C-alpha positions in Angstrom: 123.3 31.5 95.9 122.5 34.2 93.3 120.3 37.3 93.7 116.6 36.4 93.4 116.1 38.9 90.5 118.5 37.0 88.2 117.0 34.5 85.9 117.2 30.9 87.2 119.4 29.9 84.3 122.2 31.7 86.1 122.7 28.4 87.8 124.2 27.1 84.6 127.2 29.4 84.7 130.4 27.4 84.9 133.4 29.8 84.9 134.5 30.9 88.4 134.8 34.6 87.3 131.2 34.5 86.0 129.8 32.8 89.1 131.6 35.2 91.5 130.5 38.2 89.6 126.8 37.0 89.5 126.9 36.6 93.3 128.0 40.3 93.6 125.2 41.8 91.5 122.7 43.7 93.7 119.9 46.1 93.2 119.8 49.7 94.6 116.7 51.8 94.8 117.4 54.9 92.7 114.9 57.8 93.1 114.3 59.3 89.7 111.8 62.1 90.1 109.2 60.6 92.4 109.7 57.1 91.2 112.1 54.5 92.7 113.8 52.3 90.1 115.4 49.1 91.3 118.8 49.4 89.5 121.3 46.6 89.1 124.8 47.5 90.1 128.1 45.8 91.0 130.6 47.4 93.3 134.3 46.3 93.8 136.1 48.1 96.5 139.8 47.5 97.4 140.7 47.1 101.0 143.9 49.0 101.1 144.1 52.7 102.0 145.0 53.8 98.5 141.4 53.6 97.6 140.7 56.7 99.8 143.3 58.8 98.0 141.8 61.9 96.3 143.5 61.0 93.1 141.6 57.7 93.0 138.2 58.8 91.8 135.5 56.1 91.6 135.4 54.4 88.3 132.0 53.8 86.8 131.5 51.4 83.9 128.7 51.6 81.3 127.9 48.5 79.1 127.0 48.4 75.4 123.7 47.9 73.5 121.6 45.0 74.5 124.0 44.0 77.2 124.5 44.1 81.0 127.0 44.6 83.8 128.2 41.1 83.0 130.4 42.8 80.3 132.7 43.8 83.0 133.1 40.6 84.9 136.8 40.3 83.9 137.7 44.0 84.0 136.4 44.9 87.4 138.7 42.6 89.4 141.7 43.9 87.4 140.8 47.5 88.4 140.2 46.5 92.0 143.7 44.9 92.1 145.0 48.3 91.1 143.4 49.9 94.2 140.4 51.5 92.6 136.8 51.6 93.7 134.8 50.4 90.7 131.1 50.4 89.9 129.1 48.9 87.0 125.5 49.9 86.5 122.8 48.6 84.2 121.4 51.5 82.2 117.7 52.2 82.2 116.0 49.7 79.9 118.9 47.3 79.8 120.5 44.5 81.8 118.7 43.6 85.1 117.5 47.0 86.0 113.7 47.0 86.6 111.8 48.2 83.5 108.3 48.0 84.9 108.0 51.5 86.3 109.7 53.5 83.5 107.5 55.3 81.0 110.0 55.5 78.2 113.4 54.3 77.2 115.5 56.8 75.3 118.8 58.6 75.8 117.2 61.4 77.8 115.7 59.0 80.3 118.9 56.9 80.4 120.8 60.1 81.2 118.4 61.2 83.9 118.5 57.7 85.5 122.3 57.7 85.4 122.5 61.1 87.1 120.1 59.8 89.8 122.4 56.8 90.3 125.4 59.1 90.4 123.8 61.3 93.1 122.8 58.3 95.2 125.8 56.1 95.0 128.8 58.1 93.8 128.4 61.8 94.8 131.8 63.0 93.6 133.6 63.5 90.2 134.1 60.0 88.7 136.0 58.3 85.9 133.2 57.4 83.5 134.0 54.4 81.3 131.7 53.6 78.4 132.0 50.6 76.1 130.4 50.7 72.6 126.9 52.2 73.1 127.9 52.9 76.7 130.5 55.2 75.3 127.8 57.3 73.6 125.9 57.3 76.9 129.0 58.4 78.7 129.6 61.2 76.2 126.0 62.4 76.5 126.3 62.4 80.3 129.7 64.2 80.4 128.4 66.9 78.1 125.4 67.6 80.3 127.0 67.1 83.8 130.7 68.0 83.4 131.0 68.6 87.1 130.3 64.8 87.7 132.9 63.5 85.3 136.6 63.9 86.2 137.7 61.9 83.3 136.1 60.0 80.4 137.3 56.7 79.0 135.9 55.4 75.7 136.2 51.6 74.9 135.5 51.1 71.2 132.8 53.6 71.7 129.8 54.6 69.6 129.0 58.3 69.1 129.6 59.4 65.5 126.9 57.1 63.9 123.6 58.8 63.0 121.5 56.2 64.8 120.9 52.4 65.3 121.3 50.5 62.1 118.2 48.4 62.8 115.9 51.4 63.7 113.9 51.3 60.5 112.9 47.7 61.3 111.7 48.5 64.8 108.2 49.5 63.8 105.1 47.4 64.4 104.6 44.6 63.7 108.3 44.2 62.7 109.7 45.2 66.1 108.7 42.1 67.9 109.9 40.0 65.0 113.3 41.6 65.1 113.7 41.1 68.9 112.6 37.5 68.4 115.4 37.2 65.8 118.0 38.8 68.1 117.0 36.4 70.8 118.0 33.3 68.8 121.2 31.7 70.2 122.8 31.2 66.8 122.3 34.9 66.0 123.9 36.0 69.3 126.7 33.5 68.8 127.5 35.0 65.4 127.6 38.5 66.9 129.9 37.3 69.7 132.2 35.7 67.2 132.5 39.0 65.4 133.0 40.9 68.6 136.2 39.0 69.6 139.4 38.8 67.7 140.0 35.3 69.2 136.9 33.2 68.8 138.0 30.9 71.6 136.5 33.4 74.0 133.0 32.5 72.7 132.4 29.8 75.2 129.1 28.4 76.5 129.6 30.4 79.7 130.3 33.6 77.8 127.2 33.1 75.7 125.1 32.6 78.8 126.5 35.8 80.4 125.6 37.7 77.3 122.1 36.3 77.2 120.8 36.2 80.8 119.2 39.6 80.6 117.0 38.5 77.7 114.9 36.7 80.2 114.1 39.8 82.2 110.5 41.1 82.0 110.1 43.9 79.4 113.4 43.2 77.6 111.8 43.2 74.1 109.6 46.2 74.8 112.4 48.4 76.1 114.8 47.4 73.3 112.2 48.3 70.7 111.5 51.6 72.4 115.1 52.6 72.7 115.9 51.7 69.1 112.8 53.5 67.7 114.0 56.7 69.7 117.0 56.9 67.3 119.5 56.2 70.0 122.5 58.5 70.2 122.5 59.7 66.6 122.4 63.3 67.7 125.8 63.3 69.3 128.2 63.6 66.4 128.3 67.4 66.2 128.7 67.8 70.0 131.6 65.5 70.6 134.1 68.4 70.2 132.6 70.1 73.2 133.7 67.4 75.6 135.8 69.2 78.4 136.9 66.2 80.4 140.3 64.6 79.7 139.5 61.6 77.6 141.2 58.2 77.0 140.3 56.3 73.9 141.0 52.6 74.2 140.4 50.6 71.0 140.8 47.0 69.8 143.0 47.1 66.8 140.9 44.4 65.1 137.4 45.7 65.9 135.0 44.3 63.3 131.9 45.7 64.9 132.6 49.5 64.6 135.8 49.3 62.7 138.8 51.4 63.7 138.3 54.8 61.9 136.4 56.3 64.7 139.2 55.8 67.2 141.4 58.4 65.4 138.3 60.5 64.8 137.6 60.7 68.5 141.3 61.5 69.2 141.2 64.3 66.7 137.8 65.7 67.7 138.0 65.7 71.5 140.2 68.6 72.8 142.0 66.6 75.6 142.2 63.1 74.2 144.7 60.3 74.0 144.4 57.1 72.0 145.7 53.7 73.1 145.5 50.7 70.8 145.0 47.1 72.1 146.7 44.7 69.7 145.2 41.4 68.7 141.9 42.5 70.1 138.4 43.0 68.8 135.4 45.1 69.9 135.5 44.2 73.5 138.9 44.8 75.0 137.5 44.7 78.5 136.5 41.1 77.9 139.3 39.9 75.6 142.2 41.8 77.1 141.0 42.8 80.6 144.5 43.1 82.3 145.9 45.3 79.4 142.7 47.4 79.4 142.8 47.9 83.1 146.4 48.9 82.9 145.7 51.4 80.1 142.9 52.9 82.1 144.9 53.3 85.3 148.0 54.6 83.5 146.0 57.2 81.8 144.3 58.6 84.9 145.0 62.3 85.6 
């Protein structure tokens, strides 16, 4: 029923949206240098002819820290309804992408892997959408490969912070202790409750979607390695160099990153426009998927 690489606990998913999405996750072999990395992706493609219009660039979605493509289970169908080809990809070291063949997990390797994915699966200028840490990854990619990014969309994005808050704790032997702590269901539930404005979204199914990737081999090792690398703390002074038209979509009640950076992104990026999502927390793509999809599509250039 589900792809063999997903943990067996995926069988406990209960919501139709989650089940349908899990069945659509696949792996693509992405050649990075001389190494093939089995990369988990999801593709939604509309059937009508509008999807072939030059103005409808493919939309590629990047998830946040310690997350996976499951973040976009509600947003992708909404974008597909609006006649857009949409991809979600698990970044190197995250989600269900194979970690066994990668030597290191840091922003440089994530960017190289994402570029290899783009060359293999996309091959044309795209609309690059990044949520939270995925926003920082999207910024880093757009700065290095402007020819690949037609437009940038930042969903409650990271980028101005100097580095992961927990980085100082990810040293041996504390690193394993921290990931063991982050694995605890009650800890993850508290994080989820803070991520949403409406805690009713924190269902058992949602918690399972947010935790399935923890069962993948190498989860703890890659999380420790990425965090010890300092993450995207180097980006702050480079954000003003973004050349792509940029949409900033932000939950008005974000309690994870707050709201100050939304206006800061709008002021710093030369061609930027800010849209607020009301009664919404840190994850507008999960809490307000229809409104978020509408904002993305209406802002396309």
